[in-house]
C-alpha positions in Angstrom: 79.1 95.7 90.9 79.8 99.3 92.1 76.6 99.7 93.7 77.5 96.4 95.2 80.3 98.1 96.6 78.3 101.2 97.8 76.4 98.7 99.8 79.4 97.0 101.5 81.1 100.7 102.0 78.0 101.7 103.9 77.4 98.4 106.0 81.4 98.6 107.0 80.7 101.9 108.3 78.9 99.9 111.7 81.8 97.2 111.8 83.9 97.1 115.1 87.3 97.6 113.4 86.4 100.4 111.6 84.8 101.9 115.1 88.1 101.5 116.3 90.1 103.3 114.3 91.8 106.3 115.8 91.6 108.9 113.0 90.1 109.4 109.2 93.6 107.8 107.8 93.0 104.6 109.5 89.1 104.8 108.6 90.4 104.8 105.3 92.6 102.0 105.3 90.2 100.0 106.7 87.8 100.5 104.1 90.3 100.2 101.3 91.8 96.9 102.6 88.2 95.3 103.2 86.8 96.5 99.8 90.0 95.5 98.5 90.2 92.2 99.1 86.4 91.4 98.5 86.0 92.8 95.1 89.8 91.5 93.8 88.5 92.7 89.9 88.7 95.8 90.4 91.7 98.7 91.3 90.1 100.8 94.1 91.5 104.8 94.0 89.6 106.3 97.6 89.7 109.6 99.5 88.4 110.7 102.6 87.9 114.1 104.2 85.9 115.9 106.7 82.4 116.1 106.1 80.8 119.4 107.2 77.6 119.3 106.5 77.3 123.1 106.8 79.0 123.2 103.6 76.2 122.6 100.8 78.5 123.2 98.1 82.3 122.4 98.2 83.0 122.0 94.5 85.2 124.9 94.5 87.7 122.9 96.7 87.1 119.2 95.8 85.4 117.9 92.9 85.3 114.4 90.9 83.7 112.9 87.6 84.0 109.5 86.5 81.5 106.7 85.4 82.2 104.1 87.7 82.8 106.2 91.3 80.3 107.0 94.4 80.9 109.2 97.5 79.9 107.7 101.2 79.1 110.0 104.0 79.8 108.5 107.5 77.9 110.8 109.9 78.9 108.8 112.5 82.7 110.0 111.9 81.7 112.7 110.1 83.7 111.5 106.6 83.2 111.6 103.3 84.4 109.0 101.1 85.1 109.0 97.5 85.8 105.8 95.5 86.5 104.7 92.0 86.5 101.3 91.0 89.0 100.3 87.9 89.0 97.2 86.2 91.7 95.2 87.3 92.5 93.6 83.5 92.1 97.1 82.2 95.2 98.5 80.3 96.6 101.8 82.0 96.8 104.5 78.9 100.1 105.4 80.6 101.2 107.5 77.4 98.2 109.3 77.2 98.4 110.1 80.7 101.7 112.4 80.3 100.4 114.6 77.5 101.2 118.2 78.5 97.3 119.8 77.7 95.7 118.5 80.8 98.4 120.5 82.4 97.9 123.3 80.2 93.9 123.0 80.7 94.1 122.6 84.1 95.7 125.9 85.2 93.0 128.2 83.1 90.3 127.1 86.2 90.2 128.3 89.9 88.0 126.1 90.9 87.9 122.2 91.3 84.2 121.7 89.5 85.3 123.6 87.0 89.0 122.0 86.3 87.0 118.4 86.7 84.3 118.7 83.8 86.7 120.8 81.9 89.6 118.2 81.7 87.2 115.0 81.7 84.6 115.9 78.7 87.9 117.5 76.8 90.1 114.5 77.2 90.1 111.0 77.3 89.9 110.2 81.0 88.2 107.4 82.8 87.8 109.6 86.0 89.4 112.6 87.5 89.7 114.1 90.9 90.5 117.3 92.0 91.6 118.5 95.5 92.2 122.0 96.6 95.9 121.8 98.5 94.1 123.4 101.7 91.9 120.0 102.2 92.3 117.9 104.8 92.5 114.5 103.5 93.5 111.1 103.0 94.1 109.3 99.4 95.2 105.8 98.4 95.2 104.2 95.2 97.1 101.1 93.5 100.7 101.4 93.6 101.1 98.3 91.3 98.6 100.2 88.8 100.5 102.6 86.9 97.4 103.9 85.0 97.0 106.9 87.9 98.8 110.5 87.2 98.8 113.2 89.6 100.0 116.8 89.2 99.6 119.8 90.8 98.5 122.9 89.0 100.8 125.9 88.4 100.0 128.4 91.1 100.2 125.3 93.6 96.5 125.5 94.6 95.0 122.4 92.9 96.1 118.5 92.9 94.2 116.7 89.9 94.6 113.0 90.2 93.6 111.4 86.9 93.2 107.9 85.3 92.5 106.4 81.9 92.5 102.7 80.4 92.6 101.9 76.6 89.6 100.6 76.7 88.1 103.8 77.4 89.4 105.6 74.6 89.6 105.7 70.7 92.3 104.8 69.0 93.8 107.7 68.1 93.5 108.5 72.1 96.1 106.1 73.1 
């Protein structure tokens, strides 16, 4: 399924409607709406940011970790998309999302990759995205699905967006 979405996103990069988008926010909404209407059995979490081919490692500023996500780069517009899918019939693990341990843990590290990997591997999360407050980007996630939470670390340098579904977690993590 995710591979099919990845192919679809790549094809959308050439569509006239996408090419008409005036900025990355409009581009993101177009991709989101097309994927959301074509693959209704998933909720979609998406981010778009400026892609800089000269930066070989942006993991200190932006990083994600999940099983059902991918990145796709549009070289014509120099945009990089992160797309994550969550099954529409999944049960959000909302009580778990508000445990304080996430916030304590995210304040221990100073780069996005460390935060994402340590928190993702240490807790029952379906996905995590860590974004520097200095990155210029746009985000969309489903407002009708309450399985996504977002927090900023204590010094205010990173925003952490994470999601958890009960089907992915052992009973003691719900």
